[in-house]
C-alpha positions as a Markdown table, in Angstrom:
| # | Residue | x | y | z |
|---|---|---|---|---|
| 1 | Met | -11.0 | 0.9 | -13.0 |
| 2 | Ala | -12.2 | -1.2 | -10.1 |
| 3 | Leu | -9.5 | 0.1 | -7.8 |
| 4 | Ala | -11.0 | 3.8 | -7.9 |
| 5 | Thr | -13.9 | 2.3 | -5.8 |
| 6 | Cys | -11.6 | 0.3 | -3.3 |
| 7 | Ile | -12.9 | 0.9 | 0.3 |
| 8 | Phe | -12.6 | -1.8 | 2.8 |
| 9 | Gln | -12.4 | -2.2 | 6.7 |
| 10 | Thr | -10.9 | -4.8 | 8.9 |
| 11 | Glu | -11.5 | -5.4 | 12.6 |
| 12 | Arg | -9.0 | -2.5 | 13.4 |
| 13 | Leu | -8.4 | -0.7 | 10.1 |
| 14 | Glu | -10.2 | 1.3 | 7.4 |
| 15 | Ala | -8.8 | 1.9 | 4.1 |
| 16 | Arg | -10.3 | 4.6 | 1.6 |
| 17 | Glu | -8.9 | 6.6 | -1.3 |
| 18 | Trp | -6.7 | 9.2 | 0.2 |
| 19 | His | -8.3 | 12.3 | -1.4 |
| 20 | Ser | -11.7 | 11.1 | -0.1 |
| 21 | Leu | -10.4 | 12.1 | 3.5 |
| 22 | Ser | -9.6 | 15.7 | 2.5 |
| 23 | Asn | -11.2 | 17.9 | 5.1 |
| 24 | Val | -12.2 | 21.4 | 5.0 |
| 25 | Asp | -11.4 | 22.1 | 8.7 |
| 26 | Pro | -8.0 | 24.0 | 8.4 |
| 27 | Arg | -7.1 | 23.1 | 12.0 |
| 28 | Leu | -6.5 | 19.5 | 10.8 |
| 29 | Pro | -3.5 | 18.3 | 9.0 |
| 30 | Ser | -3.6 | 18.4 | 5.2 |
| 31 | Leu | -2.8 | 15.0 | 3.2 |
| 32 | Ala | 0.7 | 16.4 | 2.5 |
| 33 | Asp | 1.3 | 16.8 | 6.4 |
| 34 | Ile | 0.0 | 13.5 | 7.0 |
| 35 | Val | 2.2 | 11.7 | 4.2 |
| 36 | Ala | 5.3 | 13.8 | 5.3 |
| 37 | Ala | 4.9 | 12.7 | 8.8 |
| 38 | Met | 4.4 | 9.1 | 7.9 |
| 39 | Leu | 7.5 | 8.9 | 5.3 |
| 40 | Thr | 10.4 | 8.9 | 7.8 |
| 41 | Glu | 13.7 | 7.7 | 7.1 |
| 42 | Ser | 13.0 | 4.4 | 8.8 |
| 43 | Val | 9.7 | 3.9 | 6.8 |
| 44 | Thr | 11.3 | 4.7 | 3.4 |
| 45 | Arg | 14.5 | 2.7 | 4.0 |
| 46 | Ala | 13.4 | -0.4 | 2.1 |
| 47 | Leu | 11.5 | 1.5 | -0.6 |
| 48 | Pro | 12.9 | 2.4 | -4.1 |
| 49 | Ile | 15.9 | 4.7 | -3.7 |
| 50 | Ser | 13.9 | 7.8 | -5.2 |
| 51 | Trp | 11.3 | 7.5 | -2.3 |
| 52 | Gln | 14.0 | 7.4 | 0.5 |
| 53 | Gly | 15.0 | 10.4 | 2.6 |
| 54 | Glu | 13.5 | 13.2 | 4.6 |
| 55 | Tyr | 10.0 | 14.5 | 3.5 |
| 56 | Asp | 8.5 | 18.0 | 4.3 |
| 57 | Ala | 5.0 | 19.0 | 2.9 |
| 58 | Glu | 6.4 | 20.2 | -0.5 |
| 59 | Arg | 8.2 | 16.8 | -1.1 |
| 60 | Ala | 5.1 | 15.0 | 0.0 |
| 61 | Arg | 2.8 | 17.0 | -2.3 |
| 62 | Glu | 5.1 | 16.0 | -5.2 |
| 63 | Trp | 5.1 | 12.3 | -4.1 |
| 64 | Ile | 1.3 | 12.5 | -3.8 |
| 65 | Ala | 1.1 | 13.8 | -7.5 |
| 66 | Glu | 3.4 | 11.0 | -8.7 |
| 67 | Arg | 1.3 | 8.3 | -7.0 |
| 68 | Asp | -1.8 | 9.8 | -8.3 |
| 69 | Gln | -0.4 | 9.4 | -11.9 |
| 70 | Glu | 0.3 | 5.7 | -11.4 |
| 71 | Gly | -2.9 | 4.3 | -9.7 |
| 72 | Thr | -5.0 | 4.5 | -6.6 |
| 73 | Thr | -3.7 | 5.2 | -3.1 |
| 74 | Leu | -5.5 | 4.3 | 0.1 |
| 75 | Leu | -5.1 | 6.0 | 3.4 |
| 76 | Val | -5.2 | 3.6 | 6.2 |
| 77 | Thr | -6.8 | 4.7 | 9.4 |
| 78 | Asp | -6.9 | 3.1 | 12.9 |
| 79 | Arg | -10.7 | 2.7 | 13.4 |
| 80 | Ser | -10.5 | 3.2 | 17.3 |
| 81 | Ser | -8.2 | 6.1 | 17.5 |
| 82 | Arg | -8.8 | 7.7 | 14.1 |
| 83 | Gln | -5.0 | 8.1 | 13.5 |
| 84 | Glu | -3.6 | 7.7 | 10.1 |
| 85 | Val | -1.2 | 4.6 | 10.2 |
| 86 | Gly | -0.4 | 3.8 | 6.6 |
| 87 | Leu | -0.8 | 3.8 | 2.9 |
| 88 | Val | -1.7 | 1.2 | 0.2 |
| 89 | Ile | -0.6 | 2.0 | -3.2 |
| 90 | Leu | -2.3 | 0.1 | -5.9 |
| 91 | Ser | -2.3 | -0.2 | -9.8 |
| 92 | Glu | -3.7 | -2.5 | -12.5 |
| 93 | Ala | -2.0 | -4.5 | -15.1 |
| 94 | Glu | -3.3 | -7.3 | -17.4 |
| 95 | Ser | -2.7 | -10.5 | -15.5 |
| 96 | Gly | -1.7 | -12.3 | -18.7 |
| 97 | Arg | -4.0 | -15.1 | -17.7 |
| 98 | Asp | -7.7 | -15.2 | -18.9 |
| 99 | Ser | -7.9 | -11.4 | -19.5 |
| 100 | Gly | -8.2 | -10.7 | -15.7 |
| 101 | Thr | -6.7 | -7.7 | -13.8 |
| 102 | Asp | -3.6 | -8.1 | -11.7 |
| 103 | Val | -3.5 | -5.5 | -8.9 |
| 104 | Arg | 0.0 | -4.4 | -8.0 |
| 105 | Leu | 0.2 | -3.6 | -4.3 |
| 106 | Gly | 2.7 | -1.5 | -2.3 |
| 107 | Tyr | 2.0 | -0.7 | 1.4 |
| 108 | Leu | 3.8 | 1.1 | 4.2 |
| 109 | Leu | 3.0 | 1.7 | 7.7 |
| 110 | Ser | 4.0 | 4.6 | 9.9 |
| 111 | Glu | 6.6 | 3.6 | 12.5 |
| 112 | Gly | 4.2 | 4.0 | 15.3 |
| 113 | Ala | 2.0 | 1.2 | 13.7 |
| 114 | Trp | 4.9 | -1.2 | 13.4 |
| 115 | Gly | 4.7 | -4.5 | 15.6 |
| 116 | Lys | 1.0 | -4.5 | 16.0 |
| 117 | Gly | -0.2 | -7.0 | 13.3 |
| 118 | Phe | -1.7 | -4.0 | 11.2 |
| 119 | Ala | 0.2 | -5.1 | 8.0 |
| 120 | Thr | -1.1 | -8.5 | 8.2 |
| 121 | Glu | -4.6 | -7.3 | 8.8 |
| 122 | Leu | -4.3 | -4.8 | 6.1 |
| 123 | Val | -3.1 | -7.1 | 3.3 |
| 124 | Ala | -5.6 | -9.8 | 4.3 |
| 125 | Gly | -8.4 | -7.1 | 4.2 |
| 126 | Leu | -7.3 | -6.0 | 0.7 |
| 127 | Ala | -7.0 | -9.7 | -0.7 |
| 128 | Ser | -10.6 | -10.1 | 0.6 |
| 129 | Trp | -11.9 | -7.0 | -1.2 |
| 130 | Cys | -10.0 | -8.0 | -4.4 |
| 131 | Gly | -11.4 | -11.5 | -4.3 |
| 132 | Ala | -14.8 | -10.1 | -4.2 |
| 133 | Gln | -14.2 | -8.3 | -7.6 |
| 134 | Ser | -14.9 | -10.5 | -10.4 |
| 135 | Ser | -12.2 | -8.8 | -12.8 |
| 136 | Ile | -9.4 | -9.1 | -10.4 |
| 137 | Thr | -7.6 | -12.4 | -10.9 |
| 138 | Ser | -4.3 | -11.9 | -8.9 |
| 139 | Ile | -2.4 | -9.5 | -6.5 |
| 140 | Ser | 1.3 | -8.9 | -7.0 |
| 141 | Ala | 3.6 | -7.2 | -4.4 |
| 142 | Gly | 7.4 | -6.8 | -4.2 |
| 143 | Ala | 9.4 | -7.0 | -1.2 |
| 144 | Asp | 13.0 | -6.0 | -0.6 |
| 145 | Arg | 15.1 | -9.2 | 0.0 |
| 146 | Asp | 16.2 | -7.9 | 3.4 |
| 147 | Asn | 12.7 | -6.8 | 4.6 |
| 148 | Leu | 11.9 | -9.9 | 6.3 |
| 149 | Ala | 8.8 | -8.6 | 8.2 |
| 150 | Ser | 7.1 | -7.5 | 4.8 |
| 151 | Arg | 8.0 | -10.9 | 3.3 |
| 152 | Arg | 6.4 | -12.7 | 6.2 |
| 153 | Val | 3.3 | -10.5 | 5.9 |
| 154 | Leu | 2.9 | -11.5 | 2.3 |
| 155 | Glu | 3.4 | -15.2 | 2.9 |
| 156 | Lys | 1.0 | -15.4 | 5.8 |
| 157 | Ala | -1.6 | -13.7 | 3.5 |
| 158 | Gly | -1.0 | -16.7 | 0.9 |
| 159 | Phe | 1.3 | -14.8 | -1.4 |
| 160 | Arg | 4.0 | -17.0 | -3.2 |
| 161 | Val | 7.4 | -15.8 | -4.7 |
| 162 | Val | 7.2 | -15.8 | -8.4 |
| 163 | Gln | 10.3 | -13.8 | -9.3 |
| 164 | Asp | 13.7 | -13.3 | -7.5 |
| 165 | Gly | 15.6 | -10.3 | -8.9 |
| 166 | Asn | 15.8 | -6.6 | -9.3 |
| 167 | Asp | 12.7 | -4.5 | -9.6 |
| 168 | Gly | 13.9 | -1.1 | -10.8 |
| 169 | Asp | 16.2 | 0.0 | -7.8 |
| 170 | Val | 15.0 | -2.4 | -5.3 |
| 171 | Ala | 16.7 | -5.9 | -5.1 |
| 172 | Gly | 13.9 | -8.0 | -4.1 |
| 173 | Leu | 11.3 | -10.7 | -4.6 |
| 174 | Thr | 7.9 | -10.5 | -6.5 |
| 175 | Tyr | 5.1 | -12.3 | -4.7 |
| 176 | Arg | 1.7 | -13.1 | -6.3 |
| 177 | Leu | -1.6 | -14.2 | -4.8 |
| 178 | Asn | -3.8 | -15.9 | -7.3 |
| 179 | Leu | -7.5 | -15.2 | -6.6 |
| 180 | Arg | -9.2 | -17.5 | -9.3 |
């Protein structure tokens, strides 16, 4: 699984597997505390219904376990402040084209990271990393129809709408970026 080794940096951000950042210093926040602080009601509003609402450390631990079952999650850190600013949620699927892999992308940023261009930089950085992997032929992402900011981020990175409809409990659009 190529995604298990996904680590990349952009000018301002670093993304690496979220458990790799576990620290042994008990004075620093745990991954569950970081995730709980990040998943505010405003952040989760455009996400699947089961992800919405308030998070405490226990709900965050459950959410982390669910994401671990689905694929690879990256914790995104601002390189200058060392603050955690987002998550990238990745999974693999057969692309249906020439036996390559389609990476399924989900991402979110903490409220404090909104409006700084981090999402655009993050998606472009991931696309660059995926483009360097010979087995990855495309990246797919969903966006809630009303989430204009997320849709714009995907479009700026070269993603195109391939499906308009419902994805589970989110009424949205499916975007794809073909790499090969």
